[in-house]
N, C-alpha and C positions, 0 to 999 in steps of 0.2 A: 507277425512281429508285434502288433499291438497287444495280442493275447499274451505273448511272452512277457512284454513289459508289465502288463497288468498283473500277471501271475507273480512276477518278481516283486512288484510293489506290495501286493497282498501278503506275500511271504514276509517281507520286511516289516510291514505293519503288524502282522501276527506275532513276530518275534519281539517287536518293541512292546506290544501289549502284554506278552507273557512276562518279559523282564520287569515291566512296570508293576504287574500284578505280584510278581515275586518280591519286589521291593516293599509291597504292602502286606507281606506275609506275617508269620508268627514271631518275628523278631529273632532273638538268640536261641530260642528253644529251651532255655533254662528257666527255672522258677526261682526268682530272686526279687524281693525277699519272700521266703516261705514261712508262714506262721504255723508253728507246730501245735499239736493238741495241748501241750503243757504251757503254751504261750511263750516258749522260746522261739527265736527267729533264726533261720538259716539264710545266709547270704552266699551267692555264687557268682563267679566271674570267670569267663573263658579268656585266658591270656597265656597261651603256651610258651611264649618267649619271655615273659616277665621274670625278673630275678626275685623281686619281693613284692608282695601284695598285702595290704592291710585294709581294714575297714575302720572308719572313724565316725563317731556320731554321739548324740546326746543320750543314747540308750546305754552307753558305757560310763563307768565312773570318771568324773572330770579329773583333770590333772593340773597342777600348778606349774606355770612357766614364768620366767622372768622376761619382761619387756621393757624397752627404754622409751620414755615419753618425756619430752621437754627436758632432756638431759638427766632425767631421773630413772633409776631402775625400779620398776614396780612388779608386783606379783599379780598375774592374771590367771583365771581359771579357764581352761579350754577343754573341748570334748576329748574324751579318751580315745584310744585306738587299740586294735587287737590284730595280731598277725593271722593271716589266712594260710591254709595248707593246700598244696597242689597235688592232684592225683595224676595218674598215668595218662589221662586224656587232656591235660592242660587246664583243668577246671580247678579254680581256687575256691575254698569253702571255709566258712566260719559259722558256728552256731552259738548264739548268745545264751545266757542264763534266762530262765523264765522272767518275763517282764510284766509290770503292772499296766493297767489300761491307760493309754496315753497316745499322743501323736509324737512320733519320733523322726528325727532327721539324720541322714547319714550320707557318706560318700566313700569312694575307694581311694587308696593311695597306691598307685602302680609305679614301682621304682621311685617312690618318693613324690610322684606327681599326682595331683588330685584328678580323679576321673569319676564321671557319673556312672550309675548302674545302667547298662544298656538293656537290661531285662525288665526295668521298672519304668513305666511311662508316667509315674506320679512324681512330679518335682515342683519346687516353689522357689521364688526369688525373694530374698530379704535384702533390701537396698540394691546391691549389685552382685550378690553372691547367690549362686544356684546350688541347691542340694536336693537329693531324693528324699521321700518321706513315706511313712506307712503308719497306719493306726492299728491299735489293739484295744479290744474291750474284753477284759478278763471276767467281768461280772456286770450285771445290769446296774446302771447308775454310776459307774466309775467314770473317770475323765474321758477315756476313749469312747465310751458309750455315746456321749453327747457330740463327739467330733465326727463320728462315722455317718455315712449316708445310710439311713435306715428306710425300711418299707413303711413310710408314713406319707401323708399329704405334703407336697412340697410347695414352697413359695416361689416367686418369680424374681429374678435378678435382672435389672436393666442398667445400662450405662447411659446417663443423661448428660447432655450439654446444656448449659444455661448461661445467660448473660449477667455479668456483675457490674451494674452501674457505678457502685462505689469503688471499683477497681478499674475505672476508665472504660467501661463497656467491654471488658475482656470476656472472651468465651472460656468457660471453665467446665470441667468434667466431674461428675459424681456417680457413685454407685448407689442404687436404690433397691432395697429388698421390700417386696410386698408379700404378706403372708398368704398361705393357701386359701382360696376362696375369694380373694380380693376381686379378681377379674369378673367373677360370676355373680357378685352381689352389689348392693347399693349402700351398704353401711359405711360409716366413717371410722377411721382408725387413729389411735394415738401415734406419736412419732418419737423415735429415739434418734438423735443426731450423734453419730459415733465417729470420733476423730482419731487419726493415726498419729504416730510418733515421728521423730526425726529420721530422715532417710526414706520414709514411707510415702504413700500416695493413696488415691481413692480405691486402689485394688488391695491394699494391705490387709484390712480386716476380713475381706472375703477370702483371700488366698492364704494368709498366714494365721489369721485369727479364727478361722472356721465359723465366722458369724452366721453364715447361712445355715450350716448344719446344726449349730447350737440352737438357733431360733426355730427351725423346722421341728427338731426333736422336742424341745421344751414345750412349744405350743401344742404339738400333737398329743403330749401326755398331760396337758392341762396345767403345767407348772409355770407357764408364762402366758400373759395375755397376747392375743394377736396384735401385732404392731407393725408399722412401717419403720424400716431402719434406713437412715440416710447417711452415707459415708462419703463426704466431700473431700476434695483435695485441700489440705490445710496449710499449704505453703503459698503465700500470696503472690510470689513471683514465678511459680510453676503452675501452669493451667491444667496439667494432666500427667498421667503416668507415662513412663518411657514407651515409645511406640505410638503414642497418641498426642504427644506434645511436640516440641521442636525436634526436627529430624536428628536422630543419633544422639539424643540427650542421654548422658551417662550419669545416673544418680549416685550421690555420695551423701554421707551424713551431714556435710556442710552445705552442699548446694541444694539439698532437699529439706532444709530446716529454716523455719522462721525464727530469726534471732529475736524478734519482738512479736508479741501477739496482737499489737495494735491494729495492724491492717486486717487481720482476720476478725477482730472485734468489730471494726468499722463496717466490714463487708458482709458479716454473717446474716444480717436481715435479708440480703439478696438471696441467700440459700433458702431461708424460711419462706420468703415470698414465692419463690419458684415452686417449692413443694406444695404450699397451700393453695396455689392457683392451678396446679396440674394433677393433684391427687385428692382423693376423698379423705380429708383430714379432719379429725375432731380438734377444734381449736381450744385455746385457753391453756394456762400454765399447768393445769392438772393433766393435760394430755400431751405435754412436751417434756422430754428428757434430753440431757446432753451429757456425754461421757467421752473419755478419751484416755489414751495411754501415753505416758512420758510427756513429750511436747503437747500432745493432744489432751493430756490431763491438765496441764497448765492452761491450755486454751479453754477447756471446759470450765475450769475454776474461774478464769477471768471473765468469760462470757456470762456466767451465772451472776457475777457481781455487776457487770456493766448493764445487764438487762434483768433486774431483780424480779420483775413480774412476768418473765417469759417462760422460765423453766421451773417446773415443780419438782424435778428430780435431777440430781447432779451426781455424776460418778467420776472420781479421780483415781486413775490406775497408775501408780508409780510416778505421779507428777502433780504438783500443786503450784498455784501462783502465790508468790510471797505477798505479805502485807508490809509495805515499805513507806507509806505516806498517810497523811490525814485523809486524802481522797480514797485510798484503799480502805481505811477504817470506816469511812462514811458509807462506801459502797457495800461492804459486807454487813454493816448494820442495817442498811435498807433491805438487803437481801433477806436477812433473817427476820426482819419485821414483817415481811411478806409471808414468812412461814413456809420454807421449802418442805415438801412432804418427805424428801429423802436427800440427805447430804452424806455421800458414801465415799470413804477413803480406803483404798486397798494398796498394800505395798509388801515387798518381800523383806524378811528379817536381815538379809545380806545385801539389800539394795542400797546403792550409794545415795539415793535421793530420800532415804527414810528419814534423815535428819530434817529435811524440809517439811515432810509430812508431820513429823512430831512437833515442829514449831507451829504449824497451823492448828494442830489438835490442842496444843497448850493455849493458844490464843482463844480458840472456841471454848475451851473449858473455863478460862478466866472470865469470859463474857456470857456464859450460860447458853451458848449456841449448840443445839443438839446435832449430833452427827453419828454415823455408824462407822466402825473401824474394823477392817479385816487384815490380819497380818499372816502371811504365808511363809513357807520356807523359800530359800533361793533368792535370786536377785532380779536384775532388770531384763527379764526374758519373756518371750511369747508364751512359754509354758505357764507362767503366772497370769498373764493378761487374758488368756483363754478362760482360766478359772474365774477371774474377776467378772468377765462378761457373763459367764454362766450363772454366777451368783446374783449379780446386779439385775439382770433382766427379769429374774423371778420376783423381784420386789417392785416392779414398775406397774403403774396404772391399776392398782388393786383397789 
């Protein structure tokens, strides 16, 4: 009897293990997305009972739609979409035109409802929206070339918790990138403090900005100096990204945005103190840079004024801090008296914040403050911010 029971249990265990193993199998069996030799991309989705299926993403021409905001009708640009065709096996397919090197995001619309691509394990979160993505490199040195994982020496990414005395002793989380060779050497490295935008967190530049791949690839080819990159959470009332902060925290553009940069300005020395006491850091303003996108650009701008002798390099990507008072004027005068090695402003020609950047440039021109300006196509998007990071990091610590 005991043998029969044991045999039955063994059979159940074997069946469970087989099912578990099957669950970890090759997924849908479809290849999607498939990058073709001409750099067109084929998308596939098995959905035999669907009535309509389309693919939408930033690899398609954007389209204008009317939206209502604060009682006003405005025109907004959204990702384009394309209908997919179904074969006799229930597989829906669409092939794009040949694409340039870039990182592209997409999702499916099944009977009008958004769906992820079950054949693609690569996905990312922007605020609270999830999409699939893929990268293409059509030629060496194009945008996608720097965003792809290449066969080069790789740096290390760690998630660090630190205490911020200026924020009441709160525990806060940051992402830290150390370049290839850091763990095996004794040398000291310069530091780039890289700040995210509204709705973002300490994971944003790693996940959406491809900061790790960009730095790995640029350093490997000798185009950027080996550096430590520190990506802190830049919202003073949020200590960490969703899943690491308060249970079931749901990020939005408003609850993940610092309406004022003051608290971050006050507490930023806590970030620097932690890094300089836990990592082999080359100190001094010539070995420190601060940069950020949108809200993070405003914070980088404000931090560089508040601490004029701290950062030798300043990068503002689609965001600057205004000059509104005599105190602001004195601070920026002190900053440029110290002589920043690089004061870099990047913005898209269609970006709504370009007017703010132009006002800062006009002020600098009127006072003889030297800066570098880069204007790209497009608007307030990660597609631009990845380019700005690629350009900016090549100018640091030279």
